[in-house]
Every structure is written in C-alpha cells, then in structure tokens.
C-alpha positions as CSV (number, residue, x, y, z in Angstrom):
1,M,81.3,56.5,-73.0
2,N,79.7,54.2,-70.4
3,L,79.4,51.4,-73.0
4,I,83.2,51.6,-73.6
5,R,83.8,51.1,-69.9
6,S,81.1,48.4,-69.4
7,V,82.4,46.0,-72.1
8,P,85.8,45.3,-70.5
9,L,84.1,44.9,-67.1
10,M,81.6,42.4,-68.5
11,A,84.4,40.5,-70.3
12,C,86.5,40.3,-67.1
13,S,83.4,39.1,-65.1
14,A,82.7,36.4,-67.6
15,I,86.3,35.1,-67.5
16,L,86.2,35.0,-63.7
17,I,82.9,33.2,-63.6
18,G,84.3,30.6,-66.0
19,C,87.2,29.9,-63.7
20,Q,85.0,28.7,-60.9
21,A,84.9,25.0,-60.3
22,S,81.9,23.1,-58.9
23,L,82.0,19.7,-57.2
24,D,79.4,17.0,-57.4
25,T,79.7,16.5,-53.6
26,P,77.4,18.6,-51.4
27,Q,78.9,21.5,-49.6
28,A,79.2,21.1,-45.9
29,T,78.2,23.8,-43.5
30,E,80.0,24.9,-40.4
31,G,77.8,22.9,-38.1
32,S,77.8,19.7,-40.2
33,A,79.5,16.5,-39.2
34,A,81.5,16.2,-42.4
35,Q,84.8,17.4,-41.0
36,C,88.2,16.2,-42.2
37,D,90.2,13.8,-40.0
38,A,93.7,13.4,-41.5
39,S,94.9,11.1,-38.7
40,S,93.1,8.2,-40.2
41,I,95.1,8.3,-43.4
42,Q,98.6,9.1,-42.3
43,T,99.7,5.7,-43.6
44,L,99.6,7.2,-47.1
45,V,102.7,9.4,-46.5
46,G,105.3,8.1,-48.9
47,E,102.8,6.8,-51.4
48,Q,102.5,8.1,-55.0
49,A,99.7,10.6,-55.3
50,S,97.1,10.1,-58.0
51,P,93.5,11.2,-58.6
52,A,92.2,7.8,-57.5
53,L,94.2,7.9,-54.3
54,L,93.1,11.4,-53.6
55,D,89.4,10.4,-53.9
56,Q,90.0,7.4,-51.7
57,A,91.8,9.5,-49.0
58,R,89.0,12.2,-49.2
59,R,86.3,9.6,-48.5
60,K,88.3,7.8,-45.7
61,S,89.1,11.1,-44.0
62,G,85.5,12.4,-44.2
63,A,86.5,15.5,-46.1
64,V,84.2,17.2,-48.5
65,T,86.9,18.4,-50.8
66,A,90.5,17.4,-51.4
67,R,93.6,18.7,-53.3
68,I,97.1,17.8,-54.1
69,V,99.7,20.5,-53.6
70,R,103.1,20.2,-55.3
71,P,106.1,22.5,-54.7
72,G,105.5,25.9,-56.3
73,D,101.7,25.4,-56.6
74,I,99.7,28.5,-55.7
75,V,97.1,27.8,-53.0
76,T,94.5,29.7,-51.2
77,L,95.3,30.6,-47.6
78,E,91.8,30.4,-46.1
79,Y,91.2,27.6,-43.5
80,N,88.6,25.0,-44.6
81,A,88.0,22.3,-42.0
82,H,86.2,20.2,-44.6
83,R,89.2,20.1,-47.1
84,L,92.0,17.5,-47.2
85,T,95.4,18.5,-48.5
86,L,98.0,16.1,-49.7
87,T,101.4,17.9,-50.0
88,T,103.8,16.2,-52.3
89,D,107.3,16.5,-53.7
90,E,108.1,17.1,-57.4
91,S,107.6,13.4,-58.2
92,L,104.1,13.4,-56.5
93,K,105.3,11.4,-53.5
94,I,103.1,12.3,-50.5
95,Q,105.2,14.2,-47.9
96,R,102.4,15.5,-45.6
97,I,98.7,15.0,-45.1
98,S,96.6,17.7,-43.4
99,C,93.2,19.2,-43.2
100,G,92.3,22.9,-43.6
C-alpha cells in the first residue's frame, strides 16, 4: 500500500525538479554588490524587446537575472533586488523597466 502512494509522489517530485531553470551567471547574495539599477537603462522604454536586448539591459543595469513580462504572463511575486524586469505590451514594445 505504501508503494502505491509513493509512486505518484516520486513522479510529481521528478516533474517539479525538471521545471527548475538554472543560469550560467553566479547567484548573488544579499550582501553582494550586484544589485539591479534600472535608472541607467530607462532609455530603452519604447524599444522592441528581444533576448539580445534583455541580456544587454541586464548587463548594463548590473542585474544578475532578467525577464520579459507580457500582459497575461504569470510571474512570481517575491522581491528580488538582483532581477531586472522589462514589462511589455502584446507586441513586445517595452512599457516599463524595473528591478525586483
């Protein structure tokens, strides 16, 4: 009976582990200097978002990670001072740039 309960639990765990993404960039700690500064890239508002532009903006802002958020995208609500967020409209035109 325990085996019948364990198999679905192991399957769910394997699926969740597979959903995790890792980045090649080192993770910053709370005390590190790699904190996002969106003020340096506000000139990108109105530009067309792309993976290349996202990486360029991430590097210029000093952020460790970055994401593009379109209308209707599901996002996490935790604050991350090392993450850059480019908020776009449906056509991927950048509407807002923020950290967190």
